[in-house]
C-alpha positions as CSV (number, residue, x, y, z in Angstrom):
1,M,-77.1,26.0,-7.8
2,F,-75.0,25.3,-5.7
3,R,-74.1,22.3,-7.4
4,R,-72.8,24.4,-10.7
5,T,-71.5,26.9,-7.9
6,F,-69.5,24.3,-7.6
7,W,-68.2,22.3,-10.8
8,F,-67.4,26.5,-11.8
9,T,-65.3,27.5,-8.9
10,A,-63.1,23.7,-9.3
11,G,-63.0,24.1,-13.3
12,A,-61.6,27.3,-12.5
13,A,-58.8,26.7,-9.6
14,A,-57.7,23.0,-12.0
15,G,-57.9,25.5,-14.7
16,V,-55.3,28.5,-12.3
17,W,-53.4,25.4,-11.2
18,A,-52.6,24.1,-14.7
19,T,-52.1,27.2,-15.5
20,T,-49.2,27.7,-13.5
21,K,-47.6,24.5,-13.9
22,V,-47.8,25.8,-17.7
23,N,-45.5,29.3,-17.0
24,R,-43.4,27.6,-14.9
25,K,-42.2,24.5,-17.2
26,L,-41.8,27.2,-19.1
27,K,-39.3,29.1,-17.4
28,Q,-37.6,25.9,-16.7
29,L,-36.8,25.8,-20.7
30,T,-36.4,29.0,-22.2
31,P,-32.1,28.8,-22.7
32,E,-31.0,31.0,-19.9
33,S,-33.1,28.8,-17.3
34,L,-30.8,25.7,-19.6
35,A,-27.7,27.1,-19.3
36,A,-28.4,28.1,-15.1
37,Q,-29.2,23.7,-14.5
38,A,-26.4,22.9,-17.0
39,A,-23.5,25.4,-14.9
40,N,-24.2,24.0,-11.7
41,K,-25.2,20.5,-12.6
42,A,-21.5,21.1,-13.6
43,I,-20.2,22.5,-10.2
44,E,-21.6,19.5,-8.4
45,T,-20.1,16.6,-10.4
46,G,-16.5,18.7,-10.4
47,H,-17.2,18.6,-6.2
48,R,-17.8,15.5,-6.2
49,L,-15.2,14.7,-8.4
50,K,-12.7,16.4,-6.1
51,D,-14.2,14.5,-2.5
52,F,-13.6,11.2,-5.3
53,A,-10.5,12.2,-6.0
54,L,-9.3,13.2,-2.3
55,D,-10.9,9.8,-0.8
56,I,-8.4,8.2,-3.0
57,R,-5.7,10.2,-2.1
58,D,-6.2,8.9,1.4
59,G,-6.7,6.1,0.4
60,M,-4.0,5.2,-0.8
61,A,-1.6,6.9,1.2
62,E,-3.1,4.5,3.8
63,R,-2.4,1.3,2.0
64,E,1.1,2.5,1.5
65,A,1.2,3.1,5.5
66,E,0.1,0.0,5.9
67,L,2.5,-1.6,2.8
68,G,5.5,-0.5,4.1
69,E,4.8,-2.0,8.2
70,A,4.5,-4.8,6.9
71,L,7.5,-4.7,4.7
72,G,10.0,-2.5,7.8
73,L,10.3,0.6,5.5
74,Q,9.8,2.7,9.1
75,N,12.6,4.2,8.4
76,H,12.6,7.8,7.7
77,P,13.8,9.2,5.1
78,D,15.6,12.0,6.3
79,T,18.1,9.9,7.1
80,E,21.3,10.4,5.8
81,L,22.5,8.6,2.8
82,P,26.0,6.7,2.2
83,V,28.5,9.4,0.6
84,Q,29.1,7.5,-2.1
85,R,32.9,6.5,-3.2
86,R,34.0,8.5,-6.3
87,F,37.6,7.9,-8.5
88,A,39.6,9.9,-10.4
89,V,41.2,9.0,-13.4
90,I,45.2,10.1,-13.7
91,E,46.8,9.0,-16.4
92,N,50.7,8.5,-16.3
93,H,52.4,9.8,-19.3
94,S,55.8,8.0,-19.5
95,S,58.7,9.7,-21.5
96,N,59.2,5.7,-23.3
97,K,57.0,6.1,-27.0
98,Y,57.4,2.2,-26.1
99,D,55.1,2.1,-22.5
100,K,51.8,1.8,-23.2
101,K,49.8,4.8,-21.3
102,K,48.8,3.2,-17.3
103,T,46.5,4.3,-16.0
104,Q,45.4,4.5,-11.9
105,Y,42.1,5.3,-9.5
106,V,42.7,6.9,-7.1
107,E,40.2,7.4,-4.1
108,N,38.7,10.2,-2.6
109,T,38.9,13.0,-4.7
110,A,38.4,16.8,-3.3
111,H,37.0,17.1,-7.0
112,S,35.8,15.4,-9.8
113,Y,37.2,14.8,-13.5
114,N,33.9,14.6,-15.3
115,R,33.7,17.9,-17.0
116,N,30.1,16.7,-18.3
117,E,29.2,17.1,-14.8
118,D,26.4,19.8,-13.5
119,H,28.0,22.6,-11.2
């Protein structure tokens, strides 16, 4: 009698266990659950890509610093650049019609004579 009771109980427990597993799997395969899983995976992938991009940026900055040090480019970029020389073109108009127009170049003028220059 104990044998029959044991096997009956073992069979009932196996049935309950199997039914529970099947119901859980069916709930995981519903469209809502699949959409939620896909969204979670997409968010996780986005975080991994962001971390990867930040690692790449840090590596690039580190390598740029190494190259700058190796090439001696450690000067501050805020130093002033030398003033560029500007030339203004002034045409000499002579009263004699047979003289060719002569062009003079004048350095260090206060105003630019380039009309295409943005202001």
